[in-house]
Backbone bond lengths (Angstrom), bond angles and torsions (degrees), N, CA, C in turn:
res aa  C-N    CA-C-N  psi(-1)  N-CA   C-N-CA  omega(-1)  CA-C   N-CA-C  phi
1 M - - - 1.453 - - 1.520 109.70 -
2 P 1.389 117.89 150.05 1.457 119.80 178.30 1.520 110.50 -73.03
3 I 1.331 116.28 146.77 1.457 121.32 178.69 1.527 108.32 -84.17
4 P 1.353 119.83 128.02 1.462 121.28 -179.64 1.522 111.88 -54.11
5 N 1.353 115.82 137.27 1.460 123.74 177.39 1.535 112.20 63.62
6 A 1.318 116.71 19.89 1.472 120.33 177.48 1.522 108.04 -142.79
7 A 1.325 115.17 69.95 1.460 121.30 -168.75 1.526 113.39 -60.65
8 E 1.332 118.29 -23.74 1.456 120.17 -177.51 1.525 112.90 -88.19
9 W 1.317 117.40 2.39 1.465 120.33 -177.05 1.519 110.47 -123.04
10 E 1.323 115.40 138.13 1.456 123.80 175.96 1.528 107.64 -115.53
11 L 1.332 116.61 146.74 1.461 121.53 176.84 1.527 108.82 -113.35
12 K 1.340 116.26 121.57 1.452 121.85 176.60 1.526 108.49 -117.89
13 T 1.333 116.47 127.82 1.459 121.22 179.81 1.523 109.83 -121.90
14 Q 1.341 115.62 149.79 1.466 120.00 -177.90 1.517 109.87 -157.19
15 R 1.319 115.14 145.42 1.463 120.57 174.75 1.528 109.77 -73.66
16 T 1.315 117.32 137.45 1.456 121.27 177.64 1.530 110.10 -64.07
17 G 1.318 115.97 133.54 1.455 120.05 175.75 1.513 115.11 81.65
18 T 1.319 118.59 0.45 1.453 120.16 -179.61 1.523 110.84 -73.35
19 T 1.311 115.47 153.00 1.462 120.26 173.83 1.529 111.56 -97.82
20 S 1.327 116.46 -1.13 1.454 119.69 179.76 1.529 110.19 -69.72
21 L 1.310 115.88 156.56 1.453 122.24 -176.78 1.517 111.13 -97.35
22 I 1.342 116.23 150.44 1.464 122.20 173.21 1.526 108.22 -87.33
23 T 1.315 117.39 129.18 1.461 120.59 173.48 1.519 109.01 -80.95
24 L 1.327 116.39 119.90 1.460 121.10 179.93 1.527 110.98 -84.71
25 F 1.334 116.93 -50.47 1.458 121.41 178.04 1.525 109.52 -169.05
26 H 1.338 115.80 165.54 1.462 122.72 175.87 1.525 108.77 -100.66
27 S 1.318 116.72 141.17 1.464 120.42 176.12 1.523 109.36 -163.73
28 E 1.337 116.61 121.37 1.458 120.60 177.47 1.528 109.86 -80.51
29 P 1.331 117.49 145.95 1.465 120.21 -177.88 1.520 112.74 -73.97
30 S 1.314 115.02 158.87 1.460 122.48 171.34 1.535 107.81 -91.47
31 P 1.351 117.62 159.82 1.465 125.92 -3.71 1.533 111.04 -74.30
32 Q 1.353 115.64 120.11 1.451 120.71 -172.56 1.524 112.51 -66.75
33 A 1.320 117.36 -25.14 1.463 120.28 178.88 1.527 111.45 -61.95
34 L 1.329 117.22 -25.13 1.464 120.80 -179.74 1.525 112.60 -79.49
35 K 1.357 117.23 -12.53 1.460 120.62 -173.37 1.535 108.94 48.47
36 F 1.330 113.58 61.96 1.457 122.24 -166.01 1.522 113.61 -55.99
37 V 1.320 117.23 -44.28 1.469 119.24 -175.17 1.525 111.57 -65.59
38 P 1.350 120.04 -55.49 1.464 119.03 -176.47 1.525 114.80 -73.78
39 L 1.341 117.96 -26.46 1.463 119.87 -173.62 1.526 114.46 -101.56
40 I 1.332 118.46 -15.09 1.467 120.42 -179.57 1.530 111.41 -124.44
41 L 1.334 117.62 -57.73 1.461 119.39 -176.09 1.530 112.15 -63.42
42 L 1.324 117.60 -46.21 1.473 119.76 -178.35 1.524 112.95 -65.51
43 P 1.337 120.08 -55.32 1.474 118.61 -175.68 1.520 114.81 -70.69
44 F 1.343 118.33 -30.89 1.457 120.23 -174.67 1.529 114.15 -100.45
45 Y 1.338 116.84 -28.12 1.469 120.16 -177.14 1.528 112.48 -121.69
46 G 1.325 117.01 3.41 1.459 119.90 179.81 1.514 112.58 -80.58
47 W 1.343 115.93 176.90 1.461 123.12 179.76 1.522 108.31 -141.92
48 P 1.331 118.58 161.10 1.464 120.36 -178.12 1.527 112.37 -56.24
49 H 1.320 116.29 133.25 1.464 121.43 177.47 1.528 109.29 -65.71
50 T 1.324 116.80 145.11 1.465 120.93 -177.71 1.528 112.02 -62.50
51 Q 1.341 117.75 -22.73 1.460 121.21 179.80 1.529 112.20 -110.82
52 A 1.333 115.67 19.70 1.464 119.69 174.39 1.524 109.34 -64.44
53 G 1.329 115.61 132.53 1.453 120.07 -179.14 1.500 114.30 89.33
54 T 1.343 117.24 -9.14 1.470 120.71 176.75 1.523 109.14 -118.72
55 L 1.314 116.43 -82.96 1.465 119.82 178.21 1.526 111.56 -72.79
56 Y 1.345 116.66 -32.72 1.466 122.56 -178.32 1.521 109.85 -119.79
57 P 1.350 116.92 167.34 1.470 119.02 177.63 1.520 112.13 -58.97
58 A 1.324 116.18 157.46 1.461 121.46 -177.23 1.522 112.05 -61.71
59 T 1.339 117.16 -21.60 1.464 121.33 -178.41 1.525 112.93 -90.83
60 E 1.330 117.56 3.11 1.468 120.82 -176.10 1.530 111.81 -63.32
61 M 1.329 115.75 126.39 1.451 122.09 178.78 1.525 110.46 -109.16
62 S 1.326 116.08 161.05 1.464 121.97 -179.12 1.522 109.87 -132.71
63 F 1.340 115.22 143.54 1.467 120.21 167.19 1.517 106.83 -137.34
64 R 1.326 115.22 95.69 1.460 121.79 179.53 1.523 107.53 -122.58
65 Q 1.325 116.47 111.92 1.457 122.09 -179.38 1.526 109.26 -142.40
66 T 1.315 116.26 130.36 1.459 121.71 171.67 1.523 105.97 -106.51
67 I 1.338 115.97 109.54 1.455 122.27 -164.84 1.527 110.36 -114.04
68 N 1.341 116.65 137.76 1.464 119.74 178.36 1.523 110.49 -130.85
69 G 1.315 116.17 173.53 1.455 121.64 -175.88 1.510 114.73 -92.14
70 A 1.324 118.14 -8.21 1.463 120.83 -176.36 1.520 112.36 -85.70
71 A 1.332 117.30 -31.25 1.464 120.81 -178.62 1.524 108.71 -157.16
72 P 1.330 117.77 144.51 1.470 120.06 179.49 1.524 111.23 -71.07
73 T 1.325 116.33 157.64 1.461 120.69 172.94 1.522 109.14 -73.14
74 D 1.328 116.33 172.21 1.467 118.67 -179.62 1.524 112.17 -72.70
75 R 1.330 116.68 -3.99 1.468 120.07 172.59 1.531 111.40 -104.86
76 G 1.330 117.13 9.20 1.453 120.77 170.77 1.512 116.77 89.46
77 F 1.346 118.54 11.93 1.458 121.38 -178.62 1.529 111.18 -97.57
78 S 1.322 116.18 143.11 1.464 121.48 178.01 1.522 109.66 -148.45
79 V 1.335 115.60 168.18 1.457 122.71 176.79 1.520 108.24 -110.57
80 K 1.321 116.86 135.88 1.459 121.01 178.45 1.524 109.81 -127.17
81 V 1.331 115.63 138.86 1.461 122.09 175.06 1.523 107.40 -99.51
82 D 1.313 116.32 113.58 1.474 122.16 -178.99 1.527 107.68 -105.09
83 R 1.323 116.71 98.49 1.461 120.28 -177.50 1.536 112.28 -74.33
84 T 1.329 117.68 -20.93 1.463 120.54 177.02 1.524 110.57 -70.51
85 Q 1.328 115.74 -48.71 1.460 120.27 178.56 1.526 112.31 -85.56
86 R 1.339 116.34 -7.49 1.465 122.30 -178.52 1.535 110.82 57.20
87 K 1.332 113.37 54.90 1.456 119.95 -179.19 1.530 110.20 -141.76
88 V 1.327 115.59 149.53 1.458 122.74 165.55 1.521 105.66 -102.58
89 I 1.335 116.76 120.94 1.458 122.19 -167.45 1.528 110.94 -120.85
90 I 1.334 116.02 142.37 1.458 121.62 170.31 1.522 108.63 -91.65
91 S 1.339 115.93 129.86 1.461 121.58 -176.14 1.525 110.35 -121.70
92 F 1.343 115.21 151.84 1.472 121.19 176.41 1.523 108.95 -126.97
93 D 1.343 116.33 129.85 1.461 121.70 -179.80 1.523 108.35 -128.32
94 V 1.321 116.16 110.15 1.460 121.23 -176.17 1.525 111.45 -60.62
95 I 1.324 118.45 -28.36 1.460 122.34 -179.29 1.532 111.36 -65.62
96 K 1.323 117.37 -26.44 1.456 121.79 -176.07 1.528 113.60 -87.88
97 V 1.320 118.24 -0.57 1.460 121.35 -177.70 1.525 109.75 -75.13
98 S 1.336 116.39 131.25 1.460 122.03 179.80 1.536 110.42 -66.01
99 N 1.326 115.58 149.65 1.463 120.75 178.64 1.521 112.43 -60.35
100 R 1.330 116.79 -27.06 1.469 118.52 -178.00 1.523 112.28 -71.06
101 H 1.339 117.00 -11.17 1.467 120.30 177.34 1.529 111.31 -106.41
102 E 1.326 117.21 24.73 1.463 121.21 -176.28 1.531 111.92 -60.90
103 E 1.321 117.61 -40.61 1.468 120.03 -179.82 1.525 110.45 -63.37
104 W 1.340 115.95 -44.61 1.470 119.98 176.88 1.522 110.35 -61.55
105 L 1.320 117.61 -42.08 1.460 121.64 -178.08 1.530 111.27 -63.62
106 Q 1.329 117.05 -36.74 1.458 119.30 177.29 1.520 110.88 -62.36
107 G 1.331 116.11 -36.76 1.458 119.73 176.71 1.520 111.85 -65.72
108 V 1.339 116.70 -40.26 1.467 121.13 177.07 1.526 110.13 -62.27
109 R 1.326 116.89 -44.01 1.468 120.87 179.36 1.520 111.25 -58.84
110 Q 1.311 116.17 -41.15 1.461 120.51 -177.90 1.526 111.62 -70.27
111 K 1.325 116.80 -35.62 1.472 120.27 -174.79 1.524 112.99 -83.50
112 V 1.341 117.53 -42.99 1.471 119.40 -175.01 1.526 114.14 -134.47
113 G 1.349 117.39 -3.23 1.457 119.28 -177.36 1.518 111.66 89.90
114 P 1.333 116.75 176.04 1.461 121.57 -173.22 1.533 114.69 -93.16
115 G 1.315 117.78 4.07 1.462 119.89 -172.32 1.518 114.27 -82.55
116 E 1.330 114.25 -171.64 1.458 123.40 179.16 1.531 109.83 -65.56
117 L 1.334 116.56 156.38 1.460 121.28 173.81 1.526 109.22 -56.18
118 T 1.329 116.77 135.19 1.457 120.79 -179.96 1.527 109.58 -137.55
119 P 1.331 118.31 113.87 1.471 125.98 -9.00 1.529 110.09 -72.32
120 Q 1.320 115.81 169.34 1.454 119.96 176.96 1.524 110.27 -88.19
121 P 1.335 117.76 131.61 1.458 119.32 174.05 1.526 110.18 -65.96
122 Y 1.333 116.63 142.72 1.460 118.73 -175.46 1.526 110.42 -153.33
123 W 1.337 114.22 166.69 1.464 123.26 171.41 1.526 106.85 -126.53
124 G 1.324 117.69 120.19 1.454 119.85 176.54 1.521 110.86 -68.10
125 F 1.343 116.48 145.76 1.461 120.76 -178.54 1.529 111.97 -54.18
126 D 1.324 116.91 -45.48 1.466 119.48 -175.26 1.523 111.43 -62.74
127 D 1.346 116.20 -46.79 1.465 119.99 179.31 1.520 110.96 -64.82
128 L 1.332 116.32 -41.70 1.460 120.39 -177.72 1.521 111.30 -68.21
129 Q 1.334 116.45 -39.37 1.462 119.90 178.77 1.524 110.80 -64.93
130 H 1.335 116.22 -39.22 1.468 119.36 178.66 1.528 110.34 -65.77
131 K 1.332 116.61 -45.45 1.462 120.79 -179.11 1.523 111.14 -62.79
132 A 1.331 116.59 -50.38 1.458 120.72 -177.59 1.522 111.27 -68.12
133 G 1.339 116.37 -43.00 1.455 119.85 -178.09 1.511 112.87 -65.05
134 T 1.337 116.62 -37.15 1.460 120.49 177.94 1.519 111.28 -68.40
135 K 1.333 115.82 -41.73 1.464 120.66 -176.39 1.521 112.54 -76.75
136 L 1.345 117.02 -33.31 1.462 121.17 -169.11 1.518 113.34 -121.60
137 H 1.333 117.52 23.84 1.463 121.17 -173.75 1.527 111.94 -49.77
138 N 1.326 116.77 -53.79 1.469 122.87 173.90 1.522 107.74 -133.13
139 C 1.320 117.05 153.28 1.461 118.43 -173.33 1.524 111.59 -152.24
140 F 1.340 115.96 141.65 1.456 121.79 165.17 1.526 107.45 -100.00
141 Y 1.333 116.24 125.57 1.460 122.20 -178.62 1.521 107.95 -111.14
142 V 1.340 116.36 114.57 1.458 122.50 -173.89 1.526 109.22 -117.45
143 Q 1.339 116.16 127.56 1.454 121.43 177.31 1.529 109.43 -116.30
144 A 1.327 115.42 145.64 1.461 119.98 -175.80 1.519 111.03 -135.79
145 D 1.354 116.17 138.02 1.454 121.31 167.14 1.528 107.76 -79.86
146 V 1.331 115.99 146.85 1.462 120.77 -175.97 1.525 109.69 -128.10
147 K 1.316 116.06 137.03 1.457 119.80 170.92 1.526 108.87 -139.58
148 R 1.325 115.69 153.83 1.455 121.51 -178.85 1.529 109.25 -113.88
149 V 1.318 116.28 127.11 1.456 122.72 178.41 1.518 108.30 -127.85
150 A 1.318 115.81 121.39 1.466 121.85 179.52 1.531 111.44 52.12
151 G 1.324 115.07 40.92 1.453 119.43 176.59 1.514 115.45 81.37
152 I 1.344 117.21 1.48 1.466 121.31 -179.31 1.520 109.29 -111.10
153 E 1.332 116.68 132.25 1.457 121.44 178.26 1.527 110.55 -85.77
154 Y 1.345 115.57 134.20 1.456 122.20 176.35 1.522 108.81 -118.85
155 F 1.339 115.65 137.71 1.458 121.42 -176.99 1.523 109.78 -115.01
156 W 1.319 115.93 131.97 1.464 122.37 176.28 1.524 106.73 -113.99
157 F 1.328 115.74 103.93 1.463 121.00 -178.44 1.528 108.64 -80.77
158 N 1.327 115.02 93.64 1.467 119.65 -169.78 1.523 114.30 -111.03
159 K 1.349 117.18 6.21 1.463 118.94 176.06 1.521 109.48 -147.96
160 V 1.314 116.12 123.35 1.456 121.82 179.38 1.527 108.36 -131.95
161 M 1.328 115.61 128.05 1.464 120.95 178.47 1.523 109.20 -124.12
162 M 1.323 115.62 139.71 1.455 121.82 175.55 1.532 107.78 -103.39
163 L 1.324 116.28 118.74 1.460 122.41 -175.04 1.520 108.67 -114.13
164 R 1.333 116.38 126.24 1.463 120.47 -175.27 1.530 110.47 -128.57
165 K 1.337 114.24 148.50 1.468 123.82 174.13 1.531 111.24 65.45
166 F 1.316 114.56 84.40 1.456 121.76 178.67 1.519 110.85 -54.80
167 N 1.348 116.07 135.15 1.455 123.38 -176.89 1.528 109.03 -111.60
168 F 1.332 117.27 105.47 1.463 120.79 -175.21 1.528 111.28 -66.61
169 E 1.314 118.46 -36.85 1.457 120.39 178.15 1.530 110.53 -63.91
170 G 1.329 116.12 -38.43 1.461 119.75 174.79 1.520 111.68 -62.73
171 F 1.332 116.30 -36.12 1.466 122.29 177.15 1.531 110.43 -63.55
172 L 1.341 117.57 -46.24 1.463 121.35 179.22 1.525 111.26 -63.48
173 K 1.323 115.96 -41.55 1.475 120.08 179.04 1.529 110.42 -63.80
174 A 1.329 116.88 -37.22 1.465 120.70 178.84 1.527 111.10 -67.04
175 I 1.342 117.75 -31.48 1.466 120.53 173.88 1.528 109.53 -65.41
176 E 1.323 116.53 -47.49 1.465 121.11 -179.00 1.531 111.70 -62.09
177 D 1.324 117.21 -36.77 1.470 121.58 -177.28 1.532 112.85 -83.65
178 G 1.334 117.30 -4.73 1.454 120.50 177.19 1.509 115.23 87.40
179 Y 1.335 117.86 13.36 1.469 120.98 179.17 1.529 111.64 -88.63
180 V 1.327 117.00 -36.29 1.457 121.90 172.50 1.529 107.62 -98.55
181 L 1.329 116.90 130.75 1.451 122.38 -175.38 1.530 110.38 -123.43
182 V 1.317 115.76 155.24 1.462 122.21 174.46 1.521 107.61 -104.25
183 D 1.326 116.26 125.57 1.464 122.07 -172.75 1.523 110.04 -115.75
184 F 1.337 116.46 110.41 1.461 121.90 173.36 1.524 108.51 -94.10
185 D 1.319 116.82 135.45 1.467 120.99 -179.21 1.528 107.84 -145.09
186 A 1.320 115.74 87.36 1.462 119.88 -175.00 1.523 110.69 -136.81
187 R 1.302 115.03 147.74 1.460 122.31 168.63 1.522 107.44 -133.78
188 T 1.316 116.43 170.26 1.456 120.39 -174.81 1.522 112.01 -54.40
189 G 1.330 116.70 -43.06 1.460 119.97 -175.63 1.508 115.14 -81.86
190 H 1.340 118.26 -13.35 1.471 118.96 -176.61 1.529 110.87 -165.82
191 N 1.328 114.97 132.79 1.458 121.15 172.41 1.519 107.90 -98.18
192 H 1.326 116.88 113.94 1.463 120.93 -178.24 1.530 112.27 -76.38
193 G 1.318 117.24 -2.65 1.454 120.81 176.15 1.517 112.45 100.40
194 T 1.319 114.91 149.77 1.462 121.90 178.46 1.520 108.71 -95.15
195 K 1.333 116.35 131.00 1.461 120.98 -172.99 1.527 110.39 -124.24
196 F 1.312 115.73 146.82 1.457 121.79 165.68 1.524 106.32 -96.66
197 R 1.347 115.83 125.17 1.455 120.49 -173.98 1.528 109.90 -128.91
198 L 1.333 115.82 163.37 1.459 121.57 -170.82 1.518 110.95 -133.19
199 R 1.346 115.32 140.82 1.464 120.63 176.05 1.535 110.88 -72.37
200 Q 1.319 114.58 159.43 1.462 122.40 179.89 1.527 111.70 -55.66
201 N 1.331 116.47 137.25 1.477 125.73 171.07 1.526 115.89 78.00
202 Y 1.328 119.34 0.82 1.459 120.00 -174.00 1.534 113.36 -103.52
203 L 1.311 118.37 3.22 1.457 120.24 -179.97 1.528 112.87 -58.40
204 P 1.343 120.31 -39.29 1.470 119.64 179.13 1.529 114.09 -59.04
205 L 1.329 118.81 -22.36 1.461 120.79 178.96 1.530 112.28 -64.56
206 L 1.321 116.50 -17.58 1.460 120.61 -174.50 1.525 112.74 -93.85
207 Y 1.337 117.87 7.46 1.463 120.73 -174.89 1.524 111.95 -131.94
208 N 1.333 114.58 151.59 1.462 120.74 178.23 1.525 112.28 -79.53
209 E 1.336 116.43 -32.49 1.462 120.33 -176.38 1.523 109.74 -123.27
210 V 1.336 116.30 125.06 1.462 122.16 -178.26 1.527 108.49 -126.24
211 T 1.330 116.79 121.14 1.462 121.90 179.59 1.523 109.09 -124.62
212 T 1.332 116.73 123.56 1.460 120.80 176.08 1.520 108.81 -82.71
213 V 1.331 116.50 114.14 1.465 122.05 -179.29 1.524 110.01 -83.24
214 I 1.332 116.26 -48.29 1.465 121.32 175.97 1.526 107.42 -134.52
215 A 1.331 116.48 123.05 1.459 121.99 174.39 1.519 108.54 -101.85
216 P 1.334 118.88 160.09 1.466 120.65 -179.48 1.517 113.83 -52.81
217 V 1.340 118.74 -40.63 1.466 120.93 179.92 1.516 110.28 -66.03
218 Q 1.346 116.35 -41.68 1.461 120.01 178.24 1.517 110.76 -60.81
219 Q 1.349 116.32 -40.69 1.451 119.61 -179.00 1.521 110.82 -64.11
220 M 1.360 117.03 -39.09 1.455 120.32 177.99 1.522 110.91 -62.86
221 Q 1.337 116.71 -39.64 1.467 120.48 178.62 1.523 110.50 -63.51
222 I 1.345 115.91 -40.67 1.469 119.89 178.96 1.522 110.41 -60.73
223 E 1.347 116.71 -45.08 1.462 120.18 -179.69 1.522 111.28 -64.27
224 E 1.346 117.20 -39.41 1.467 120.47 178.63 1.513 111.12 -64.25
225 E 1.325 117.39 -39.61 1.473 121.27 179.28 1.525 110.58 -65.28
226 K 1.341 115.97 -36.70 1.470 119.15 178.86 1.530 110.47 -64.23
227 E 1.345 115.73 -38.20 1.463 118.89 -179.01 1.521 111.59 -67.88
228 L 1.337 117.05 -27.32 1.476 119.60 -179.34 1.523 112.75 -80.06
229 V 1.325 117.10 -19.39 1.463 120.20 -177.60 1.520 110.33 -75.69
């Protein structure tokens, strides 16, 4: 989240050791005029929602995929960085679809065939750099250990890093290495938005300047000094 009265700084917080992802920003793919997620991905590549017929209508479809550049999902989707076309592209490869999704794949074959997405959803480098650079120009990254006592959660903020000067090339490399992921979360009745998200501990890769403000050892020393006072 942005820090009030400090437009050039973003604050990102995370529990130490969590497997949850950090949301960097929201951005729908181009060509945006096609409304790609609700009009193409959901009807042609979606599958029945787990609560279709109960919480939602029986026809409710879902398209939820967290996609990275290091390996395709079990439904055959991946992210590719095309430096020639200067685009980050979503790709579909029928060969990569797991056998457990054979029924879904047969539906895809019948509706659109087994080939690549046409057109392919993408983010142009210039637009993506502007979006990411504006949102993540500078950042404080705070990690906390968590423990629960008598049903109450306590947070120990024991690591703080100051990250300056967003590095777009580092961002692209993190997509290729599978650290930055594209997260689609849509159902027939509502598109929750497409997000770029990040794995734990990799935020410093996206910046030119990294300064550790408080390290875990430093925090322990601070607590020990407080006990001596």
